[in-house]
C-alpha positions as CSV (number, residue, x, y, z in Angstrom):
1,M,17.9,-41.9,11.1
2,K,19.0,-41.7,14.8
3,V,21.8,-43.5,16.0
4,I,21.4,-45.3,19.3
5,S,24.5,-45.8,22.0
6,T,24.1,-46.8,25.3
7,P,26.7,-47.7,28.2
8,N,24.7,-50.4,29.4
9,A,25.6,-52.5,26.3
10,P,28.8,-53.7,24.8
11,T,31.0,-50.7,22.8
12,P,30.9,-51.2,19.2
13,A,34.4,-53.1,18.4
14,G,34.2,-51.7,14.8
15,H,32.8,-49.3,12.2
16,Y,29.0,-49.5,13.3
17,S,26.6,-48.3,16.0
18,Q,24.7,-50.1,18.5
19,A,21.5,-49.6,16.8
20,T,19.9,-47.1,14.3
21,V,16.5,-46.0,14.3
22,Y,14.5,-44.9,11.1
23,N,10.7,-44.7,10.7
24,G,9.5,-46.1,14.3
25,V,11.7,-49.3,13.8
26,V,15.1,-50.1,15.8
27,Y,17.5,-52.3,13.9
28,V,20.2,-53.5,16.6
29,A,23.3,-54.6,15.6
30,G,24.8,-58.0,16.5
31,M,25.4,-58.4,20.5
32,L,27.5,-60.8,21.9
33,G,27.4,-62.4,25.3
34,V,30.0,-59.6,26.8
35,D,28.9,-58.0,30.2
36,P,29.5,-54.3,29.4
37,K,30.7,-53.9,33.0
38,K,33.3,-57.1,32.8
39,P,34.4,-56.9,29.1
40,G,37.2,-59.0,29.6
41,E,35.7,-61.8,31.8
42,D,35.1,-65.5,30.2
43,P,31.5,-65.0,28.7
44,G,30.5,-68.9,30.0
45,D,28.7,-71.3,28.1
46,A,26.5,-70.7,25.3
47,A,23.4,-70.6,27.9
48,Q,25.2,-67.8,29.6
49,Q,26.2,-66.0,26.3
50,T,22.6,-66.1,25.0
51,R,20.9,-64.8,28.4
52,Q,23.7,-62.0,28.1
53,A,23.4,-61.3,24.6
54,L,19.7,-60.8,25.1
55,R,20.4,-58.2,28.0
56,N,22.5,-56.4,25.8
57,V,19.7,-56.4,23.2
58,E,17.3,-55.2,25.7
59,A,19.9,-52.4,26.9
60,V,19.8,-51.1,23.3
61,L,16.5,-51.2,22.8
62,N,15.4,-49.4,26.0
63,A,17.9,-46.8,25.0
64,A,16.0,-46.6,22.0
65,G,12.8,-46.2,23.4
66,S,11.6,-49.9,22.7
67,D,12.0,-53.1,25.0
68,L,11.9,-57.1,24.1
69,S,8.3,-57.4,24.1
70,R,8.3,-54.7,20.8
71,V,10.9,-57.0,18.9
72,V,9.4,-58.4,15.7
73,R,12.4,-60.4,14.5
74,M,15.5,-62.0,15.8
75,M,18.4,-63.4,13.8
76,I,20.8,-65.9,16.1
77,Y,24.0,-67.0,14.7
78,V,25.5,-70.2,16.6
79,S,28.7,-72.0,16.1
80,G,27.7,-75.3,16.5
81,H,24.6,-77.0,16.2
82,E,25.3,-79.0,19.1
83,L,24.6,-75.7,21.0
84,W,21.0,-75.0,19.7
85,G,19.1,-76.6,22.6
86,E,21.2,-74.9,25.2
87,V,20.6,-71.6,23.2
88,N,16.7,-72.2,23.0
89,A,16.2,-73.0,26.6
90,A,18.1,-69.8,27.7
91,Y,16.3,-67.8,24.9
92,A,12.9,-69.1,26.0
93,E,13.5,-68.3,29.4
94,V,14.5,-64.6,28.6
95,M,11.8,-64.2,26.0
96,G,9.0,-65.9,27.8
97,E,5.7,-65.8,26.1
98,H,6.7,-63.4,23.5
99,R,7.8,-65.1,20.5
100,P,8.7,-63.2,17.4
101,S,9.8,-64.3,14.2
102,R,13.2,-65.9,14.4
103,A,16.2,-67.9,12.6
104,I,19.0,-69.4,14.2
105,V,22.1,-69.5,11.7
106,P,24.9,-72.0,12.0
107,V,28.0,-70.5,11.4
108,K,31.8,-71.7,11.7
109,D,33.8,-69.6,13.9
110,F,33.3,-66.3,16.1
111,R,35.9,-64.4,17.5
112,H,36.9,-66.7,20.8
113,P,35.6,-67.3,23.0
114,F,32.2,-66.3,21.6
115,V,29.5,-69.0,20.4
116,V,26.3,-66.8,19.8
117,E,25.4,-63.6,18.2
118,I,21.8,-62.0,18.6
119,V,20.5,-59.2,15.7
120,A,17.3,-57.8,16.5
121,T,14.5,-55.6,14.9
122,A,12.1,-54.0,17.1
123,A,9.3,-51.3,17.0
124,L,9.4,-48.3,19.1
125,G,7.0,-48.1,21.9
126,G,3.9,-46.2,21.7
C-alpha cells in the first residue's frame, strides 16, 4: 500500500492520509471545499465548496498518478437536501461528460462552515 500526500490539497486534520493506493486503485479521503493555499478563508456557498472539493480530489489523484477521468465512484455528503441542486450543477460543471457511479448522502452537520464533503475511488492511469 502506498500513502499519497500533496501540498496541493488540504493537509489532513486527523489521523488519516489524503489517499492510499492499493492494487491499482486510488482511495481518496473525504475532501472539503478548503483552498489549500488559503485554508482559513470562507469556503463560500455549496457550489463553490463542491468545485473546490473536486479540485482537491483532482490534486490528490494527480499526485497518485490518476485523474478525474479515471474516477469510478464518488460519494458526496451534503448537509441538506435543499443544496442538492446547487451541488449537482457544480459537480456536472467540473466532471463534464464523465459520469462515474455516485451517491449523494444527506448528513446532519459538518464542521462549520462546510456543507459538502467528497470521497472518491479511481483507477490508476495506464
